[in-house]
Biopython code that builds the backbone (N, CA, C, O; Angstrom):
import numpy as np
from Bio.PDB.StructureBuilder import StructureBuilder

atoms = [
    (1, "MET", "N", (115.434, 83.775, 75.500)),
    (1, "MET", "CA", (115.900, 85.034, 74.983)),
    (1, "MET", "C", (115.237, 86.202, 75.795)),
    (1, "MET", "O", (114.008, 86.189, 75.861)),
    (2, "PRO", "N", (115.908, 87.183, 76.401)),
    (2, "PRO", "CA", (115.141, 88.003, 77.055)),
    (2, "PRO", "C", (114.495, 89.272, 76.381)),
    (2, "PRO", "O", (114.917, 89.898, 75.409)),
    (3, "TYR", "N", (113.284, 89.514, 77.194)),
    (3, "TYR", "CA", (112.486, 90.795, 76.366)),
    (3, "TYR", "C", (113.209, 91.923, 76.378)),
    (3, "TYR", "O", (113.979, 92.217, 77.292)),
    (4, "LEU", "N", (112.983, 92.671, 75.284)),
    (4, "LEU", "CA", (113.657, 93.974, 74.978)),
    (4, "LEU", "C", (112.994, 95.054, 75.514)),
    (4, "LEU", "O", (113.636, 96.046, 75.860)),
    (5, "ALA", "N", (111.727, 94.996, 75.638)),
    (5, "ALA", "CA", (110.836, 95.945, 76.003)),
    (5, "ALA", "C", (109.900, 95.379, 77.252)),
    (5, "ALA", "O", (109.697, 94.169, 77.346)),
    (6, "VAL", "N", (109.309, 96.371, 78.261)),
    (6, "VAL", "CA", (108.452, 95.940, 79.115)),
    (6, "VAL", "C", (107.145, 96.573, 78.954)),
    (6, "VAL", "O", (107.159, 97.803, 78.912)),
    (7, "PRO", "N", (106.112, 96.029, 78.864)),
    (7, "PRO", "CA", (104.726, 96.694, 78.484)),
    (7, "PRO", "C", (104.322, 97.672, 79.729)),
    (7, "PRO", "O", (104.557, 97.314, 80.883)),
    (8, "GLY", "N", (103.808, 98.708, 79.486)),
    (8, "GLY", "CA", (103.220, 99.709, 80.319)),
    (8, "GLY", "C", (102.224, 100.615, 79.822)),
    (8, "GLY", "O", (101.760, 100.226, 78.750)),
    (9, "TYR", "N", (101.768, 101.631, 80.219)),
    (9, "TYR", "CA", (100.773, 102.513, 79.988)),
    (9, "TYR", "C", (101.098, 103.941, 79.923)),
    (9, "TYR", "O", (101.337, 104.478, 81.005)),
    (10, "LEU", "N", (101.157, 104.701, 78.805)),
    (10, "LEU", "CA", (101.541, 105.972, 78.769)),
    (10, "LEU", "C", (100.330, 106.975, 79.095)),
    (10, "LEU", "O", (99.429, 107.069, 78.262)),
    (11, "LEU", "N", (100.282, 107.683, 80.211)),
    (11, "LEU", "CA", (99.231, 108.592, 80.605)),
    (11, "LEU", "C", (99.413, 109.844, 79.625)),
    (11, "LEU", "O", (100.495, 110.431, 79.633)),
    (12, "GLY", "N", (98.437, 110.244, 78.825)),
    (12, "GLY", "CA", (98.260, 111.334, 77.909)),
    (12, "GLY", "C", (98.345, 112.516, 78.851)),
    (12, "GLY", "O", (97.990, 112.438, 80.027)),
    (13, "ARG", "N", (98.857, 113.677, 78.261)),
    (13, "ARG", "CA", (98.992, 114.909, 78.971)),
    (13, "ARG", "C", (97.388, 115.293, 79.432)),
    (13, "ARG", "O", (96.400, 115.123, 78.717)),
    (14, "LEU", "N", (97.394, 115.847, 80.798)),
    (14, "LEU", "CA", (96.259, 116.306, 81.472)),
    (14, "LEU", "C", (96.571, 117.496, 82.108)),
    (14, "LEU", "O", (97.731, 117.797, 82.387)),
    (15, "GLY", "N", (95.391, 118.354, 82.415)),
    (15, "GLY", "CA", (95.646, 119.456, 83.044)),
    (15, "GLY", "C", (94.416, 119.926, 83.978)),
    (15, "GLY", "O", (93.317, 119.379, 83.887)),
    (16, "VAL", "N", (94.637, 120.821, 84.747)),
    (16, "VAL", "CA", (93.596, 121.243, 85.566)),
    (16, "VAL", "C", (93.586, 123.014, 85.449)),
    (16, "VAL", "O", (94.565, 123.732, 85.649)),
    (17, "ALA", "N", (92.422, 123.396, 85.131)),
    (17, "ALA", "CA", (92.343, 124.731, 85.015)),
    (17, "ALA", "C", (92.963, 125.514, 86.298)),
    (17, "ALA", "O", (92.927, 125.053, 87.438)),
    (18, "LEU", "N", (93.531, 126.754, 85.949)),
    (18, "LEU", "CA", (94.074, 127.594, 87.036)),
    (18, "LEU", "C", (93.302, 127.854, 88.192)),
    (18, "LEU", "O", (93.811, 127.717, 89.305)),
    (19, "LYS", "N", (92.193, 128.195, 88.056)),
    (19, "LYS", "CA", (91.222, 128.287, 89.239)),
    (19, "LYS", "C", (90.933, 126.938, 89.955)),
    (19, "LYS", "O", (90.372, 127.088, 91.040)),
    (20, "TRP", "N", (91.145, 125.881, 89.657)),
    (20, "TRP", "CA", (90.846, 124.644, 90.182)),
    (20, "TRP", "C", (91.980, 124.041, 90.796)),
    (20, "TRP", "O", (91.783, 123.030, 91.469)),
    (21, "GLN", "N", (93.462, 124.620, 90.644)),
    (21, "GLN", "CA", (94.446, 124.161, 91.014)),
    (21, "GLN", "C", (94.594, 124.190, 92.535)),
    (21, "GLN", "O", (94.091, 125.048, 93.260)),
    (22, "GLY", "N", (95.373, 123.110, 92.955)),
    (22, "GLY", "CA", (95.512, 123.058, 94.463)),
    (22, "GLY", "C", (94.340, 122.711, 95.215)),
    (22, "GLY", "O", (94.230, 123.025, 96.400)),
    (23, "LYS", "N", (93.389, 122.027, 94.535)),
    (23, "LYS", "CA", (92.143, 121.677, 95.366)),
    (23, "LYS", "C", (92.222, 120.038, 95.289)),
    (23, "LYS", "O", (91.381, 119.448, 95.967)),
    (24, "GLY", "N", (92.985, 119.383, 94.663)),
    (24, "GLY", "CA", (93.130, 117.878, 94.767)),
    (24, "GLY", "C", (92.604, 117.193, 93.671)),
    (24, "GLY", "O", (92.474, 115.969, 93.666)),
    (25, "PHE", "N", (92.211, 118.118, 92.491)),
    (25, "PHE", "CA", (91.741, 117.392, 91.226)),
    (25, "PHE", "C", (92.715, 116.752, 90.479)),
    (25, "PHE", "O", (92.456, 115.689, 89.915)),
    (26, "GLY", "N", (93.904, 117.322, 90.400)),
    (26, "GLY", "CA", (94.813, 116.552, 89.668)),
    (26, "GLY", "C", (95.343, 115.307, 90.248)),
    (26, "GLY", "O", (95.669, 114.353, 89.542)),
    (27, "GLU", "N", (95.440, 115.314, 91.690)),
    (27, "GLU", "CA", (95.783, 113.978, 92.144)),
    (27, "GLU", "C", (94.630, 112.823, 92.016)),
    (27, "GLU", "O", (94.818, 111.607, 92.021)),
    (28, "ALA", "N", (93.342, 113.548, 91.896)),
    (28, "ALA", "CA", (92.207, 112.670, 91.911)),
    (28, "ALA", "C", (92.305, 111.827, 90.398)),
    (28, "ALA", "O", (92.160, 110.622, 90.189)),
    (29, "ILE", "N", (92.578, 112.838, 89.525)),
    (29, "ILE", "CA", (92.683, 112.413, 87.830)),
    (29, "ILE", "C", (93.668, 111.476, 87.812)),
    (29, "ILE", "O", (93.484, 110.454, 87.150)),
    (30, "VAL", "N", (94.698, 111.637, 88.427)),
    (30, "VAL", "CA", (95.794, 110.480, 88.297)),
    (30, "VAL", "C", (95.689, 109.191, 89.148)),
    (30, "VAL", "O", (96.071, 108.103, 88.716)),
    (31, "ALA", "N", (95.196, 109.350, 90.277)),
    (31, "ALA", "CA", (94.756, 108.277, 91.082)),
    (31, "ALA", "C", (93.692, 107.322, 90.230)),
    (31, "ALA", "O", (93.879, 106.105, 90.204)),
    (32, "ALA", "N", (92.437, 107.997, 89.455)),
    (32, "ALA", "CA", (91.776, 107.273, 88.688)),
    (32, "ALA", "C", (92.559, 106.762, 87.641)),
    (32, "ALA", "O", (92.422, 105.549, 87.484)),
    (33, "ALA", "N", (93.434, 107.391, 86.783)),
    (33, "ALA", "CA", (93.944, 106.819, 85.857)),
    (33, "ALA", "C", (95.168, 105.581, 86.243)),
    (33, "ALA", "O", (95.526, 104.662, 85.507)),
    (34, "PHE", "N", (95.587, 105.856, 87.442)),
    (34, "PHE", "CA", (96.576, 104.508, 87.917)),
    (34, "PHE", "C", (95.772, 103.383, 88.234)),
    (34, "PHE", "O", (96.216, 102.239, 88.136)),
    (35, "GLY", "N", (94.367, 103.690, 88.690)),
    (35, "GLY", "CA", (93.652, 102.662, 89.355)),
    (35, "GLY", "C", (93.030, 102.062, 87.951)),
    (35, "GLY", "O", (92.846, 100.845, 87.982)),
    (36, "ARG", "N", (92.744, 102.610, 86.949)),
    (36, "ARG", "CA", (92.385, 102.023, 85.823)),
    (36, "ARG", "C", (93.376, 101.255, 84.956)),
    (36, "ARG", "O", (92.983, 100.311, 84.270)),
    (37, "ALA", "N", (94.670, 101.643, 84.970)),
    (37, "ALA", "CA", (95.797, 100.847, 84.608)),
    (37, "ALA", "C", (95.967, 99.578, 85.383)),
    (37, "ALA", "O", (96.088, 98.489, 84.823)),
    (38, "GLN", "N", (95.973, 99.734, 86.666)),
    (38, "GLN", "CA", (95.951, 98.503, 87.410)),
    (38, "GLN", "C", (94.996, 97.506, 87.288)),
    (38, "GLN", "O", (95.303, 96.324, 87.439)),
    (39, "HIS", "N", (93.775, 97.892, 87.009)),
    (39, "HIS", "CA", (92.656, 97.093, 86.589)),
    (39, "HIS", "C", (93.020, 96.541, 85.218)),
    (39, "HIS", "O", (93.028, 95.315, 85.115)),
    (40, "LEU", "N", (93.260, 97.126, 84.370)),
    (40, "LEU", "CA", (93.831, 96.622, 82.804)),
    (40, "LEU", "C", (94.790, 95.687, 83.075)),
    (40, "LEU", "O", (94.555, 94.571, 82.614)),
    (41, "ALA", "N", (96.115, 95.867, 83.880)),
    (41, "ALA", "CA", (97.040, 95.074, 84.041)),
    (41, "ALA", "C", (96.639, 93.724, 84.571)),
    (41, "ALA", "O", (97.081, 92.652, 84.159)),
    (42, "THR", "N", (95.735, 93.895, 85.550)),
    (42, "THR", "CA", (95.497, 92.715, 86.117)),
    (42, "THR", "C", (94.340, 91.776, 85.327)),
    (42, "THR", "O", (94.346, 90.550, 85.439)),
    (43, "ASN", "N", (93.500, 92.389, 84.638)),
    (43, "ASN", "CA", (92.384, 91.932, 84.103)),
    (43, "ASN", "C", (92.179, 91.746, 82.436)),
    (43, "ASN", "O", (91.290, 91.109, 81.871)),
    (44, "ALA", "N", (93.297, 92.513, 81.829)),
    (44, "ALA", "CA", (92.984, 92.335, 80.415)),
    (44, "ALA", "C", (94.436, 92.481, 79.751)),
    (44, "ALA", "O", (94.837, 91.508, 79.112)),
    (45, "ALA", "N", (95.136, 93.440, 79.831)),
    (45, "ALA", "CA", (96.192, 93.667, 78.830)),
    (45, "ALA", "C", (97.729, 93.722, 79.289)),
    (45, "ALA", "O", (98.679, 94.059, 78.581)),
    (46, "GLY", "N", (97.761, 93.328, 80.585)),
    (46, "GLY", "CA", (99.192, 93.208, 81.216)),
    (46, "GLY", "C", (99.551, 94.692, 81.527)),
    (46, "GLY", "O", (98.737, 95.580, 81.777)),
    (47, "GLY", "N", (100.813, 94.803, 81.475)),
    (47, "GLY", "CA", (101.444, 96.193, 81.888)),
    (47, "GLY", "C", (102.037, 96.116, 83.178)),
    (47, "GLY", "O", (101.475, 95.467, 84.061)),
    (48, "MET", "N", (103.270, 96.793, 83.416)),
    (48, "MET", "CA", (103.931, 96.777, 84.508)),
    (48, "MET", "C", (104.070, 98.130, 85.227)),
    (48, "MET", "O", (104.413, 98.201, 86.408)),
    (49, "PHE", "N", (103.788, 99.194, 84.466)),
    (49, "PHE", "CA", (104.007, 100.552, 85.084)),
    (49, "PHE", "C", (103.161, 101.632, 84.146)),
    (49, "PHE", "O", (102.801, 101.421, 82.987)),
    (50, "LEU", "N", (102.941, 102.779, 84.883)),
    (50, "LEU", "CA", (102.317, 103.911, 84.327)),
    (50, "LEU", "C", (103.258, 104.990, 84.140)),
    (50, "LEU", "O", (103.828, 105.503, 85.103)),
    (51, "VAL", "N", (103.452, 105.365, 82.934)),
    (51, "VAL", "CA", (104.487, 106.495, 82.493)),
    (51, "VAL", "C", (103.714, 107.748, 82.181)),
    (51, "VAL", "O", (102.574, 107.746, 81.717)),
    (52, "VAL", "N", (104.486, 108.915, 82.499)),
    (52, "VAL", "CA", (103.866, 110.254, 82.305)),
    (52, "VAL", "C", (105.189, 111.003, 81.730)),
    (52, "VAL", "O", (106.319, 110.775, 82.160)),
    (53, "ASP", "N", (104.896, 111.901, 80.731)),
    (53, "ASP", "CA", (105.788, 112.878, 80.369)),
    (53, "ASP", "C", (105.407, 114.405, 80.525)),
    (53, "ASP", "O", (104.949, 115.134, 79.645)),
    (54, "PRO", "N", (105.692, 114.724, 81.817)),
    (54, "PRO", "CA", (105.424, 115.927, 82.297)),
    (54, "PRO", "C", (106.107, 116.983, 81.377)),
    (54, "PRO", "O", (107.223, 116.811, 80.885)),
    (55, "LYS", "N", (105.193, 118.305, 81.153)),
    (55, "LYS", "CA", (105.647, 119.285, 80.142)),
    (55, "LYS", "C", (106.874, 120.182, 81.009)),
    (55, "LYS", "O", (107.708, 120.785, 80.332)),
    (56, "THR", "N", (106.934, 120.233, 82.228)),
    (56, "THR", "CA", (107.974, 121.096, 82.984)),
    (56, "THR", "C", (108.531, 120.437, 83.980)),
    (56, "THR", "O", (108.036, 119.348, 84.270)),
    (57, "GLU", "N", (109.620, 120.901, 84.697)),
    (57, "GLU", "CA", (110.415, 120.344, 85.645)),
    (57, "GLU", "C", (109.407, 120.401, 86.820)),
    (57, "GLU", "O", (109.256, 119.364, 87.466)),
    (58, "ARG", "N", (108.689, 121.523, 87.169)),
    (58, "ARG", "CA", (107.899, 121.726, 88.195)),
    (58, "ARG", "C", (106.601, 120.486, 88.348)),
    (58, "ARG", "O", (106.132, 120.058, 89.402)),
    (59, "LEU", "N", (106.260, 120.132, 87.077)),
    (59, "LEU", "CA", (105.326, 119.170, 86.942)),
    (59, "LEU", "C", (105.923, 117.761, 87.178)),
    (59, "LEU", "O", (105.332, 116.861, 87.776)),
    (60, "ALA", "N", (107.002, 117.684, 86.710)),
    (60, "ALA", "CA", (107.922, 116.190, 87.054)),
    (60, "ALA", "C", (107.973, 116.060, 88.589)),
    (60, "ALA", "O", (107.774, 114.949, 89.081)),
    (61, "GLN", "N", (108.207, 117.037, 89.316)),
    (61, "GLN", "CA", (108.469, 117.168, 90.784)),
    (61, "GLN", "C", (107.183, 116.694, 91.253)),
    (61, "GLN", "O", (107.193, 115.781, 92.078)),
    (62, "TRP", "N", (106.045, 117.184, 90.845)),
    (62, "TRP", "CA", (104.688, 117.173, 91.405)),
    (62, "TRP", "C", (104.471, 115.601, 91.314)),
    (62, "TRP", "O", (104.014, 114.978, 92.273)),
    (63, "TYR", "N", (104.824, 114.983, 90.100)),
    (63, "TYR", "CA", (104.268, 113.681, 89.947)),
    (63, "TYR", "C", (105.330, 112.853, 91.096)),
    (63, "TYR", "O", (104.977, 111.889, 91.775)),
    (64, "GLU", "N", (106.197, 113.255, 91.110)),
    (64, "GLU", "CA", (107.337, 112.577, 92.137)),
    (64, "GLU", "C", (106.742, 112.420, 93.615)),
    (64, "GLU", "O", (107.005, 111.510, 94.402)),
    (65, "LYS", "N", (105.899, 113.486, 93.818)),
    (65, "LYS", "CA", (105.472, 113.564, 95.139)),
    (65, "LYS", "C", (104.207, 112.580, 95.335)),
    (65, "LYS", "O", (103.773, 112.208, 96.425)),
    (66, "LEU", "N", (103.648, 112.195, 93.927)),
    (66, "LEU", "CA", (102.749, 111.094, 93.914)),
    (66, "LEU", "C", (103.253, 109.798, 93.921)),
    (66, "LEU", "O", (102.508, 108.818, 93.909)),
    (67, "GLY", "N", (104.648, 109.713, 93.942)),
    (67, "GLY", "CA", (105.094, 108.264, 93.912)),
    (67, "GLY", "C", (105.746, 107.845, 92.666)),
    (67, "GLY", "O", (106.046, 106.659, 92.534)),
    (68, "PHE", "N", (106.002, 108.712, 91.720)),
    (68, "PHE", "CA", (106.469, 108.406, 90.352)),
    (68, "PHE", "C", (107.961, 108.508, 90.505)),
    (68, "PHE", "O", (108.445, 109.178, 91.417)),
    (69, "THR", "N", (108.675, 107.883, 89.667)),
    (69, "THR", "CA", (110.070, 108.047, 89.971)),
    (69, "THR", "C", (110.831, 108.449, 88.390)),
    (69, "THR", "O", (110.345, 108.047, 87.333)),
    (70, "ARG", "N", (111.799, 109.107, 88.444)),
    (70, "ARG", "CA", (112.357, 109.355, 87.064)),
    (70, "ARG", "C", (112.931, 108.302, 86.586)),
    (70, "ARG", "O", (113.573, 107.516, 87.282)),
    (71, "ILE", "N", (112.750, 108.185, 85.321)),
    (71, "ILE", "CA", (113.423, 106.970, 84.534)),
    (71, "ILE", "C", (114.957, 107.568, 84.268)),
    (71, "ILE", "O", (115.980, 106.916, 84.475)),
    (72, "ASN", "N", (114.927, 108.602, 83.891)),
    (72, "ASN", "CA", (116.374, 109.245, 83.572)),
    (72, "ASN", "C", (116.539, 110.519, 84.300)),
    (72, "ASN", "O", (115.721, 111.425, 84.141)),
    (73, "PRO", "N", (117.546, 110.639, 85.084)),
    (73, "PRO", "CA", (117.303, 111.889, 85.877)),
    (73, "PRO", "C", (117.436, 113.051, 85.303)),
    (73, "PRO", "O", (117.067, 114.126, 85.776)),
    (74, "ARG", "N", (118.148, 112.811, 83.914)),
    (74, "ARG", "CA", (118.303, 114.143, 83.115)),
    (74, "ARG", "C", (117.001, 114.489, 82.007)),
    (74, "ARG", "O", (117.027, 115.323, 81.102)),
    (75, "LYS", "N", (116.103, 113.760, 82.306)),
    (75, "LYS", "CA", (114.843, 113.928, 81.475)),
    (75, "LYS", "C", (113.688, 113.955, 82.379)),
    (75, "LYS", "O", (113.818, 113.604, 83.552)),
    (76, "LEU", "N", (112.414, 114.407, 81.839)),
    (76, "LEU", "CA", (111.413, 114.678, 82.666)),
    (76, "LEU", "C", (110.413, 113.323, 82.803)),
    (76, "LEU", "O", (109.557, 113.251, 83.686)),
    (77, "ARG", "N", (110.614, 112.387, 81.925)),
    (77, "ARG", "CA", (109.612, 111.333, 82.114)),
    (77, "ARG", "C", (109.777, 110.380, 83.495)),
    (77, "ARG", "O", (110.806, 109.936, 84.005)),
    (78, "VAL", "N", (108.396, 110.240, 83.897)),
    (78, "VAL", "CA", (108.418, 109.568, 85.163)),
    (78, "VAL", "C", (107.526, 108.373, 85.084)),
    (78, "VAL", "O", (106.617, 108.240, 84.265)),
    (79, "ALA", "N", (107.893, 107.451, 86.080)),
    (79, "ALA", "CA", (106.997, 106.230, 85.985)),
    (79, "ALA", "C", (106.774, 105.672, 87.442)),
    (79, "ALA", "O", (107.525, 105.889, 88.393)),
    (80, "LYS", "N", (105.632, 104.923, 87.465)),
    (80, "LYS", "CA", (105.092, 104.230, 88.882)),
    (80, "LYS", "C", (104.660, 102.861, 88.375)),
    (80, "LYS", "O", (103.886, 102.613, 87.450)),
    (81, "ALA", "N", (105.462, 101.843, 89.344)),
    (81, "ALA", "CA", (104.938, 100.390, 89.097)),
    (81, "ALA", "C", (103.415, 100.090, 89.342)),
    (81, "ALA", "O", (102.928, 100.632, 90.335)),
    (82, "LEU", "N", (102.809, 99.505, 88.771)),
    (82, "LEU", "CA", (101.559, 99.116, 88.881)),
    (82, "LEU", "C", (101.421, 98.000, 90.006)),
    (82, "LEU", "O", (100.320, 97.510, 90.257)),
]
sb = StructureBuilder()
sb.init_structure("model")
sb.init_model(0)
sb.init_chain("A")
sb.init_seg("    ")
for serial, (resi, resn, name, xyz) in enumerate(atoms, 1):
    if name == "N":
        sb.init_residue(resn, " ", resi, " ")
    sb.init_atom(name, np.array(xyz, "f"), 0.0, 1.0, " ", f" {name:<3s}", serial, name[0])
structure = sb.get_structure()
């Protein structure tokens, strides 16, 4: 019987204060979360991808620049394989 769901990790909403935006902090936070999810997937709890629910279209596009892909073109949710 095929699996009806694939395990993954949902990254909660995060943000960088306006005065610190554009300095690489957001990318660093996402990279750290991705690395932690990879570690967990390999060593503890499984999981195939990291999912994010961006608040705006602009943020969804920002995540896409970091290698995430839209799950549904009409929604903001993005995912990246571990």
